[in-house]
MARLUM-89165 format. One line per field, with one value per residue: x, y, z of N, C-alpha, C in turn; residue number from 1; residue in one letter. Coordinates in pm, 1 decimal. Example, Ala and Ser with C-alpha at 12.3 -4.5 7.8 and 13.67 -1.06 7.14 Angstrom:
2
neast	(1319.0	1285.0);
nnorth	(-569.0	-225.0);
nup	(780.0	708.0);
caeast	(1230.0	1367.0);
canorth	(-450.0	-106.0);
caup	(780.0	714.0);
ceast	(1320.0	1290.0);
cnorth	(-330.0	3.0);
cup	(780.0	787.0);
nr	(1	2);
rest	(a	s);
END
This chain:
203
neast	(-2261.8	-2284.3	-1999.8	-1838.7	-1944.9	-1994.1	-2120.5	-2152.9	-2210.9	-2396.1	-2573.9	-2835.8	-2738.9	-2794.1	-2841.8	-2600.8	-2424.2	-2519.1	-2455.6	-2171.9	-2112.6	-2202.3	-2027.5	-1784.5	-1834.2	-1810.8	-1541.4	-1232.5	-1312.3	-1292.2	-1084.4	-831.2	-598.0	-760.4	-1012.0	-1204.7	-1271.7	-1358.3	-1591.5	-1906.0	-2239.6	-2589.5	-2858.7	-3173.1	-3372.2	-3672.7	-3721.2	-3787.0	-3579.3	-3357.4	-3155.5	-2908.8	-2732.6	-2880.3	-3082.4	-2929.4	-2858.6	-3102.6	-3126.5	-2909.3	-2941.3	-3136.6	-2978.5	-2797.5	-2960.0	-2989.5	-3147.9	-3417.4	-3326.3	-3177.4	-3161.3	-3077.7	-2846.3	-2509.0	-2305.3	-2029.9	-1782.0	-1517.2	-1201.0	-903.7	-569.2	-348.3	-124.6	-173.9	-249.1	-485.3	-485.1	-507.9	-806.4	-1093.3	-1437.8	-1634.3	-1826.5	-1687.6	-1698.7	-1836.3	-1656.1	-1439.3	-1545.6	-1634.0	-1488.3	-1609.2	-1665.8	-1841.3	-1966.7	-2081.6	-2366.0	-2320.3	-2053.8	-1969.0	-1868.5	-1893.4	-1757.9	-1645.4	-1480.1	-1222.2	-934.7	-676.2	-436.4	-480.0	-621.5	-889.6	-842.1	-978.9	-992.4	-1030.9	-1062.5	-1108.5	-1177.3	-1051.7	-1196.3	-1087.0	-1076.7	-850.0	-668.6	-614.6	-820.6	-822.4	-474.7	-306.7	-420.1	-621.5	-752.7	-809.2	-948.4	-905.1	-1017.4	-1059.3	-1073.8	-1339.5	-1555.0	-1888.2	-1906.1	-1999.3	-1900.0	-1955.1	-1933.9	-1916.7	-1963.2	-1767.5	-1521.0	-1170.9	-1008.8	-862.5	-696.0	-460.8	-151.5	-41.5	272.0	443.9	633.9	991.2	1114.0	914.9	760.9	751.3	451.1	164.8	-0.4	166.7	297.5	302.3	-20.2	-311.8	-551.7	-821.0	-897.1	-1212.9	-1484.1	-1799.6	-1889.6	-2065.1	-2220.8	-2422.8	-2647.8	-2768.3	-2819.2	-2794.9	-2484.3	-2285.9	-2248.7	-2024.8	-1867.9);
nnorth	(-567.4	-910.7	-1104.2	-1333.8	-1637.8	-1900.1	-2227.8	-2462.8	-2819.4	-2840.4	-3001.3	-3243.5	-3535.8	-3802.2	-3740.1	-3617.9	-3835.1	-4000.4	-3840.4	-3832.2	-4102.6	-4126.5	-3954.2	-4079.9	-4305.2	-4209.6	-4187.1	-4164.4	-4071.4	-3869.8	-3721.5	-3665.2	-3421.0	-3112.3	-3199.7	-3252.4	-3001.6	-2877.3	-2981.3	-2910.3	-2880.0	-2800.7	-2682.1	-2576.1	-2335.2	-2423.7	-2675.2	-3024.4	-3242.4	-3485.4	-3647.7	-3729.0	-3514.6	-3294.0	-3296.7	-3220.3	-2959.8	-2827.0	-2818.7	-2663.1	-2414.0	-2246.7	-2170.6	-1990.9	-1796.4	-1659.1	-1472.9	-1318.4	-1285.2	-1503.2	-1775.2	-2032.2	-2304.5	-2372.3	-2655.3	-2862.8	-3122.9	-3105.7	-3233.1	-3301.2	-3415.1	-3528.6	-3278.3	-3123.7	-2810.7	-2540.6	-2289.3	-1933.6	-1768.4	-1637.9	-1705.4	-1729.8	-1677.5	-1874.7	-1950.6	-1736.3	-1531.2	-1614.7	-1598.9	-1333.4	-1164.5	-1050.1	-1018.1	-1195.7	-1264.8	-1518.7	-1482.3	-1579.4	-1780.6	-2110.7	-2370.7	-2700.0	-2905.5	-3237.3	-3420.2	-3452.6	-3259.5	-3136.9	-3039.7	-2879.6	-2600.7	-2372.4	-2047.4	-1732.6	-1420.1	-1067.9	-937.5	-818.9	-832.6	-574.6	-310.1	-359.4	-628.5	-767.8	-652.9	-634.5	-548.3	-448.8	-387.3	-536.7	-781.9	-692.1	-826.3	-1159.5	-1488.1	-1799.7	-2122.6	-2429.2	-2769.0	-2927.4	-3189.3	-3163.4	-2892.6	-2577.6	-2331.9	-2006.4	-1735.4	-1402.8	-1391.8	-1265.7	-1269.1	-1331.5	-1646.1	-1959.4	-2280.5	-2364.3	-2527.2	-2654.8	-2703.4	-2964.6	-2903.9	-2900.0	-3023.0	-3169.0	-3461.1	-3751.1	-3854.9	-4050.3	-3886.0	-3697.2	-3829.8	-3950.8	-3995.4	-4168.4	-4060.5	-3836.0	-3488.2	-3389.1	-3207.5	-3037.9	-2807.5	-2507.4	-2265.6	-1978.7	-1834.7	-1551.0	-1572.5	-1819.3	-1977.9	-1982.6	-2273.0	-2518.4	-2630.1);
nup	(3740.2	3675.4	3614.4	3643.2	3767.4	4006.1	4055.4	4282.8	4304.8	4086.8	3940.4	4003.1	4182.3	4066.4	3792.6	3724.8	3750.7	3543.8	3325.2	3338.9	3295.6	3031.9	2894.7	2944.0	2794.2	2536.8	2516.3	2350.9	2108.9	1819.6	1928.5	1837.9	1711.5	1718.2	1751.6	1953.4	2049.9	1826.2	1743.7	1768.2	1907.7	1873.5	2067.5	2066.1	2246.2	2421.0	2319.5	2349.6	2542.4	2395.7	2470.2	2725.7	2758.4	2669.6	2859.8	3077.7	2998.8	3021.1	3294.5	3370.0	3248.0	3391.3	3607.1	3503.8	3390.4	3125.3	2997.7	2798.3	2537.4	2468.4	2250.0	2224.3	2295.3	2247.0	2253.1	2360.0	2409.3	2640.1	2642.9	2773.4	2779.5	3043.4	3144.8	2924.0	2790.6	2726.7	2506.7	2573.0	2482.7	2301.2	2312.6	2026.3	1721.6	1511.8	1239.1	1121.3	1177.0	1023.7	765.2	732.4	894.5	1107.8	1456.7	1688.1	2000.9	2235.7	2461.9	2719.7	2842.6	2955.4	3187.4	3283.4	3516.5	3505.5	3627.7	3879.7	3849.4	3943.3	3840.5	3622.4	3604.8	3507.9	3382.4	3398.3	3254.0	3306.9	3046.6	2721.6	2363.3	2149.9	1940.0	1688.4	1668.7	1729.9	1915.9	2275.2	2551.8	2880.0	2778.0	2945.8	3161.7	3437.2	3629.1	3732.7	3748.9	3895.0	3839.6	3975.0	3856.9	3963.5	4039.2	3920.7	3958.4	3835.6	3623.0	3511.1	3281.6	3141.4	2789.4	2637.9	2756.4	2800.9	2820.7	2936.5	2969.9	3203.8	3287.1	3583.0	3674.0	3845.6	4146.0	4148.6	4365.7	4467.0	4598.6	4402.1	4241.5	4139.5	3995.9	3888.8	3693.5	3355.2	3236.2	3121.1	3184.0	3130.8	3138.5	3192.5	3065.9	3024.7	2793.1	2749.4	2555.8	2557.8	2338.3	2147.1	1887.8	1631.7	1593.7	1292.6	1089.1	937.9	1244.7);
caeast	(-2291.4	-2216.3	-1905.1	-1797.8	-2021.8	-1967.3	-2230.9	-2114.0	-2319.7	-2491.2	-2673.6	-2871.7	-2637.8	-2822.3	-2823.5	-2457.5	-2362.3	-2556.1	-2377.2	-2033.1	-2107.7	-2218.4	-1904.6	-1683.9	-1865.9	-1757.6	-1399.5	-1139.8	-1364.5	-1265.8	-994.1	-707.4	-594.1	-845.9	-1145.8	-1299.2	-1314.2	-1408.5	-1716.0	-2005.0	-2378.5	-2683.2	-2984.8	-3254.9	-3461.7	-3810.5	-3728.7	-3776.3	-3448.3	-3355.0	-3042.2	-2873.2	-2670.6	-2986.6	-3144.8	-2839.5	-2868.2	-3225.6	-3102.0	-2808.0	-2985.7	-3195.4	-2874.8	-2736.3	-3062.2	-2929.9	-3236.9	-3508.7	-3258.4	-3114.1	-3245.4	-3028.5	-2718.1	-2407.8	-2231.1	-1930.4	-1708.2	-1377.8	-1122.4	-760.8	-480.4	-265.1	-16.3	-215.3	-315.6	-570.6	-435.5	-606.2	-885.6	-1227.8	-1544.4	-1700.1	-1874.3	-1564.6	-1727.4	-1868.3	-1531.8	-1356.7	-1607.6	-1656.6	-1402.9	-1690.8	-1651.6	-1965.0	-1947.9	-2205.1	-2407.8	-2248.3	-1976.8	-1976.3	-1794.3	-1930.7	-1646.5	-1695.2	-1391.0	-1123.5	-810.6	-615.9	-318.1	-516.3	-735.3	-930.1	-814.8	-1067.4	-936.4	-1117.5	-995.6	-1193.7	-1120.1	-1073.6	-1281.6	-1021.9	-1086.4	-718.5	-606.1	-675.3	-862.0	-699.4	-361.2	-266.9	-536.8	-617.2	-818.9	-824.1	-1001.6	-864.6	-1122.3	-1011.8	-1165.8	-1403.8	-1673.3	-2022.1	-1903.3	-2035.1	-1846.6	-2011.2	-1875.3	-1961.9	-1911.0	-1659.4	-1400.6	-1058.3	-992.1	-785.1	-661.6	-316.8	-100.3	44.6	381.0	484.1	759.6	1104.4	1145.8	795.6	771.8	681.4	321.7	105.5	-61.5	270.9	348.7	217.3	-140.9	-411.1	-674.3	-855.0	-970.7	-1341.5	-1576.3	-1906.0	-1881.9	-2194.0	-2232.7	-2560.6	-2644.6	-2888.2	-2829.4	-2727.2	-2356.7	-2279.4	-2181.0	-2003.1	-1738.8);
canorth	(-671.2	-1037.6	-1141.3	-1471.8	-1696.3	-2041.8	-2302.6	-2597.8	-2918.6	-2779.1	-3097.1	-3352.1	-3641.9	-3908.2	-3687.9	-3597.4	-3966.2	-4042.9	-3758.9	-3877.3	-4232.4	-4104.2	-3894.9	-4186.5	-4396.0	-4148.8	-4221.6	-4075.1	-4043.0	-3734.6	-3652.6	-3627.3	-3281.9	-3030.7	-3246.4	-3243.5	-2862.7	-2827.8	-3052.2	-2854.0	-2917.3	-2691.6	-2719.9	-2454.6	-2320.3	-2463.9	-2807.4	-3133.3	-3307.8	-3617.6	-3724.7	-3686.4	-3381.6	-3193.9	-3291.4	-3140.9	-2819.0	-2771.0	-2795.4	-2559.3	-2283.4	-2159.7	-2116.7	-1876.3	-1695.5	-1579.2	-1366.2	-1350.2	-1281.9	-1632.5	-1862.1	-2168.8	-2334.8	-2447.7	-2733.1	-2958.8	-3189.5	-3070.3	-3348.9	-3269.5	-3512.6	-3477.1	-3195.0	-3049.2	-2684.2	-2484.3	-2152.1	-1829.4	-1741.5	-1582.9	-1778.5	-1647.0	-1750.1	-1889.4	-1952.8	-1598.7	-1455.5	-1655.6	-1556.7	-1188.8	-1087.5	-997.5	-1088.5	-1204.0	-1352.2	-1563.4	-1404.7	-1639.0	-1903.3	-2184.2	-2496.7	-2794.2	-2997.6	-3373.9	-3496.5	-3371.8	-3250.9	-3018.9	-2989.4	-2799.1	-2511.9	-2271.2	-1908.9	-1638.1	-1286.2	-952.9	-883.1	-840.2	-791.0	-437.1	-293.3	-412.9	-773.6	-827.7	-598.3	-672.0	-437.1	-369.3	-461.3	-633.3	-812.2	-635.0	-919.3	-1294.6	-1586.0	-1937.7	-2216.5	-2566.8	-2869.8	-2998.6	-3253.8	-3105.9	-2746.6	-2510.9	-2195.9	-1930.3	-1601.2	-1328.7	-1459.0	-1194.0	-1268.9	-1416.4	-1756.6	-2072.3	-2382.0	-2364.4	-2648.6	-2632.4	-2801.0	-3003.4	-2846.1	-2990.6	-3098.3	-3240.8	-3606.6	-3805.3	-3918.1	-4102.4	-3777.6	-3624.0	-3912.0	-3954.3	-4070.6	-4163.0	-3998.7	-3711.4	-3381.2	-3392.3	-3096.1	-3006.8	-2664.1	-2458.3	-2122.8	-1931.7	-1742.3	-1479.1	-1609.0	-1947.3	-1964.8	-2045.5	-2402.0	-2617.2	-2654.1);
caup	(3641.6	3697.7	3509.7	3666.2	3877.0	4028.5	4113.5	4327.3	4301.0	3994.0	3893.9	4095.3	4175.3	3967.9	3657.0	3705.1	3728.5	3407.5	3232.3	3341.6	3228.6	2888.3	2840.9	2944.8	2684.0	2414.2	2516.0	2280.7	1974.9	1767.1	2020.1	1770.1	1669.7	1804.5	1717.8	2064.0	2066.7	1698.6	1713.8	1859.5	1883.1	1899.4	2130.8	2074.2	2360.5	2400.2	2256.9	2446.7	2534.5	2333.3	2524.0	2861.1	2754.0	2659.4	2992.2	3160.8	2957.9	3077.4	3437.3	3387.8	3196.6	3493.8	3694.1	3435.5	3357.9	3018.1	2954.0	2687.5	2407.7	2442.8	2167.6	2225.3	2358.0	2174.2	2352.7	2313.6	2516.0	2659.0	2685.8	2767.5	2840.9	3152.2	3096.4	2804.7	2820.1	2622.1	2499.3	2602.0	2363.6	2319.0	2244.6	1925.2	1604.6	1434.3	1095.7	1082.5	1181.3	910.0	639.9	720.3	984.1	1216.9	1583.5	1766.4	2115.7	2300.6	2579.1	2831.6	2826.0	3081.0	3196.0	3388.3	3537.3	3523.1	3715.4	3952.1	3773.3	4005.6	3770.4	3504.9	3630.3	3410.5	3421.8	3328.4	3268.1	3280.7	2928.9	2605.1	2236.4	2108.8	1820.5	1568.6	1671.0	1753.8	2036.5	2402.5	2637.1	2875.4	2721.4	3048.1	3244.8	3571.9	3720.1	3681.9	3845.0	3869.6	3878.0	3971.5	3804.8	4074.0	3983.4	3935.1	3975.9	3710.0	3615.2	3399.9	3270.5	3024.4	2671.0	2569.0	2839.2	2760.1	2914.9	2888.5	3068.9	3227.7	3350.0	3699.1	3675.0	3981.5	4191.9	4125.6	4485.7	4513.7	4598.6	4284.9	4265.0	4017.2	3919.3	3820.4	3585.8	3236.5	3267.6	3013.6	3232.9	3062.3	3207.3	3123.6	3090.7	2929.6	2767.8	2699.6	2524.2	2543.4	2224.4	2101.3	1747.0	1613.9	1522.9	1162.1	1082.2	1044.3	1308.9);
ceast	(-2214.4	-2121.9	-1864.2	-1876.8	-1992.7	-2086.7	-2179.9	-2235.5	-2432.5	-2603.6	-2713.5	-2776.6	-2670.5	-2800.8	-2675.2	-2388.4	-2395.7	-2474.0	-2233.1	-2018.4	-2116.2	-2090.9	-1791.6	-1707.5	-1816.0	-1608.4	-1313.8	-1185.3	-1344.0	-1173.8	-867.6	-715.4	-671.5	-991.3	-1247.6	-1354.9	-1369.9	-1535.3	-1821.3	-2146.1	-2469.5	-2812.6	-3068.9	-3342.8	-3602.0	-3829.3	-3714.4	-3641.4	-3459.0	-3237.1	-3002.3	-2808.3	-2778.8	-3067.0	-3062.0	-2851.4	-2992.4	-3213.1	-3005.5	-2858.4	-3049.3	-3092.9	-2815.2	-2835.5	-3011.4	-3019.8	-3317.5	-3443.0	-3199.2	-3210.0	-3197.0	-2889.6	-2630.9	-2326.7	-2131.9	-1857.3	-1564.7	-1303.0	-975.1	-681.3	-401.4	-147.7	-50.6	-290.6	-409.6	-540.2	-547.1	-674.8	-1016.7	-1326.2	-1613.3	-1752.1	-1757.0	-1589.9	-1759.0	-1741.7	-1442.9	-1412.1	-1609.3	-1560.7	-1477.7	-1673.8	-1781.8	-1943.5	-2083.2	-2242.3	-2329.2	-2169.6	-1981.4	-1906.6	-1850.3	-1819.0	-1699.8	-1604.9	-1289.6	-990.6	-733.8	-496.7	-351.6	-638.7	-768.5	-894.1	-899.6	-1017.2	-1040.2	-1057.6	-1080.4	-1119.5	-1149.9	-1157.3	-1220.3	-1026.0	-955.2	-656.4	-683.2	-705.1	-897.5	-583.8	-305.9	-386.8	-518.5	-676.9	-826.4	-878.1	-958.6	-972.2	-1067.9	-1119.0	-1217.4	-1533.1	-1803.8	-2018.8	-1920.3	-1986.5	-1904.3	-1952.6	-1924.5	-1889.4	-1798.4	-1528.8	-1296.4	-1034.9	-910.2	-762.1	-509.7	-277.7	-8.3	149.9	416.7	617.8	871.1	1131.5	1026.8	817.5	694.6	549.4	266.8	49.3	42.7	331.8	251.7	98.8	-239.5	-540.2	-696.2	-924.5	-1100.7	-1429.7	-1687.6	-1907.1	-2010.1	-2185.3	-2379.5	-2563.3	-2778.8	-2906.9	-2754.7	-2595.2	-2361.7	-2209.2	-2100.0	-1869.4	-1752.4);
cnorth	(-798.7	-1065.9	-1286.9	-1524.8	-1845.7	-2106.6	-2440.5	-2690.5	-2871.9	-2873.0	-3192.7	-3470.0	-3751.1	-3862.2	-3667.1	-3730.7	-4019.3	-3968.7	-3809.4	-4012.3	-4216.0	-4048.1	-3997.5	-4283.3	-4341.8	-4177.7	-4118.4	-4045.2	-3896.0	-3654.6	-3604.1	-3484.7	-3196.3	-3072.1	-3231.7	-3102.7	-2803.5	-2900.3	-3004.1	-2890.9	-2802.3	-2746.5	-2593.8	-2452.5	-2367.3	-2599.6	-2915.0	-3203.2	-3447.4	-3701.6	-3663.7	-3547.8	-3273.8	-3184.6	-3204.6	-2992.2	-2752.4	-2744.9	-2679.0	-2420.1	-2194.0	-2103.0	-1989.6	-1762.3	-1603.1	-1470.1	-1402.0	-1347.9	-1417.0	-1721.9	-2007.6	-2180.3	-2417.2	-2525.4	-2826.6	-3016.8	-3138.4	-3190.2	-3317.1	-3378.0	-3447.1	-3399.4	-3112.3	-2923.5	-2647.9	-2335.6	-2051.2	-1786.8	-1673.9	-1674.1	-1683.1	-1736.2	-1760.5	-1887.1	-1812.2	-1513.8	-1487.7	-1601.4	-1405.0	-1103.3	-1030.0	-1083.5	-1080.4	-1306.7	-1406.1	-1471.1	-1448.7	-1759.4	-1977.6	-2318.9	-2578.8	-2897.2	-3136.5	-3460.3	-3401.9	-3376.7	-3128.9	-2961.2	-2892.3	-2711.0	-2424.3	-2134.2	-1817.2	-1497.2	-1179.8	-874.1	-917.3	-798.1	-644.4	-430.7	-350.2	-565.4	-844.7	-781.2	-640.2	-547.5	-491.5	-451.7	-566.7	-656.4	-757.6	-729.9	-1056.0	-1385.7	-1724.3	-2031.6	-2357.9	-2660.4	-2956.0	-3060.9	-3183.9	-2958.3	-2682.6	-2367.2	-2127.0	-1790.2	-1534.9	-1378.5	-1389.7	-1193.9	-1369.1	-1524.7	-1868.4	-2170.7	-2384.1	-2494.2	-2609.5	-2741.7	-2837.2	-2939.9	-2949.3	-3079.2	-3179.4	-3390.7	-3662.5	-3871.1	-3967.4	-3991.6	-3701.1	-3701.9	-3908.8	-4045.7	-4059.9	-4094.3	-3864.0	-3614.7	-3361.9	-3274.4	-3097.8	-2856.0	-2616.9	-2308.5	-2089.0	-1818.3	-1671.7	-1495.3	-1739.7	-1926.5	-2034.9	-2179.9	-2411.5	-2597.4	-2782.9);
cup	(3676.7	3581.4	3520.2	3785.3	3884.2	4097.3	4154.6	4325.3	4209.9	3952.4	4005.7	4074.5	4073.5	3823.3	3627.5	3677.2	3588.4	3302.9	3224.4	3271.7	3076.1	2825.8	2839.7	2828.1	2549.9	2401.5	2444.9	2137.9	1938.3	1859.6	1950.4	1717.8	1767.4	1788.1	1827.6	2078.2	1936.4	1654.9	1812.7	1813.6	1926.9	1958.9	2147.4	2198.2	2323.1	2336.4	2364.8	2432.0	2473.8	2380.8	2658.5	2862.6	2751.3	2788.4	3086.6	3126.8	3016.6	3227.0	3459.1	3349.1	3302.8	3592.4	3634.9	3418.1	3246.7	2961.5	2830.5	2550.2	2369.5	2364.1	2168.8	2284.0	2264.6	2277.8	2284.5	2433.8	2519.4	2713.6	2664.5	2837.9	2953.8	3093.2	2974.1	2845.5	2705.9	2617.7	2524.8	2473.0	2402.3	2247.8	2147.6	1813.3	1508.4	1284.2	1045.0	1077.7	1061.0	779.1	622.4	802.6	1103.3	1341.7	1661.6	1876.8	2164.9	2416.4	2701.7	2782.3	2959.2	3070.5	3312.2	3399.5	3572.6	3609.7	3779.8	3876.5	3822.3	3931.0	3658.0	3532.2	3509.1	3466.4	3334.6	3357.9	3237.5	3164.5	2806.8	2478.4	2208.6	1982.5	1693.1	1562.7	1697.5	1885.1	2160.9	2485.2	2775.3	2819.6	2817.0	3139.2	3385.7	3675.8	3654.9	3790.1	3800.9	3923.8	3863.4	3917.1	3919.9	4020.4	4021.0	3975.1	3838.9	3716.0	3492.3	3399.8	3142.0	2899.8	2597.8	2647.2	2788.8	2865.4	2851.9	3001.8	3082.5	3298.1	3463.9	3703.4	3818.4	4018.3	4178.6	4246.5	4537.1	4503.6	4480.1	4324.4	4132.9	3931.3	3839.5	3705.4	3468.5	3262.5	3152.6	3057.0	3164.9	3156.6	3129.7	3164.6	2986.9	2915.3	2699.8	2675.9	2500.5	2441.0	2202.6	1950.7	1730.0	1539.9	1388.5	1171.5	954.8	1114.4	1389.0);
nr	(1	2	3	4	5	6	7	8	9	10	11	12	13	14	15	16	17	18	19	20	21	22	23	24	25	26	27	28	29	30	31	32	33	34	35	36	37	38	39	40	41	42	43	44	45	46	47	48	49	50	51	52	53	54	55	56	57	58	59	60	61	62	63	64	65	66	67	68	69	70	71	72	73	74	75	76	77	78	79	80	81	82	83	84	85	86	87	88	89	90	91	92	93	94	95	96	97	98	99	100	101	102	103	104	105	106	107	108	109	110	111	112	113	114	115	116	117	118	119	120	121	122	123	124	125	126	127	128	129	130	131	132	133	134	135	136	137	138	139	140	141	142	143	144	145	146	147	148	149	150	151	152	153	154	155	156	157	158	159	160	161	162	163	164	165	166	167	168	169	170	171	172	173	174	175	176	177	178	179	180	181	182	183	184	185	186	187	188	189	190	191	192	193	194	195	196	197	198	199	200	201	202	203);
rest	(m	r	k	i	v	l	f	p	n	a	l	p	a	p	l	f	r	r	l	v	r	a	v	h	a	v	g	t	e	r	l	s	g	n	g	s	y	a	t	t	f	w	f	p	c	g	v	k	p	s	n	v	i	e	e	v	l	l	k	l	c	p	l	i	r	p	g	p	k	c	i	g	m	e	w	w	l	g	r	l	k	y	g	q	s	l	s	f	h	f	d	r	d	l	a	l	n	k	q	t	g	q	t	v	h	p	l	w	s	s	i	l	y	l	n	r	f	p	s	s	p	t	v	i	l	d	q	v	l	g	p	d	g	k	s	l	v	p	p	e	a	e	f	g	k	t	v	d	a	v	p	n	e	y	a	a	f	r	g	n	l	r	h	g	v	v	v	n	r	p	q	k	r	a	r	p	s	m	e	n	k	k	s	p	k	l	r	l	t	l	l	v	n	y	w	d	r	r	p	l	g	p	i);
END
């Protein structure tokens, strides 16, 4: 069974450039707190695209081949500042979990990298939630994959896998560089979850 797959040069270059321009135009809107990761959008299968993001989703979906159970895609923008990590977590229907305690994962989770950000790779672990919704199986991850942020590379993995963004600290003896200094540049990604049911709103 495929668990983690990578697609270099996932989008045609003109479409990728349009996407990057659009995300740059959003800038830092809703970036405070966890707003960037708590503002998601829904695009159902079989609908004509109305913006550049939805055009991108139609190009990415055939790469994943999520299967006939997939009814739509949840998407949002990932924007992290230099030196900012994203704690290890599981993608799930957060509103459903909060209301009922039930844990439901997407069929697939995925990340399209929009710029190069070598200091902050994604780490995906072969680790899932136990039946109680709290414990980890296995308790210690036996396998992990590190994916660097490379423009137009698309990483996809089973929706129940634990993952996060880690920060590689520069070595103490390393020669100072602009990248190691505080920078306003953001690590930009488009995050897409493929679902067999629409997650509850709102988040």
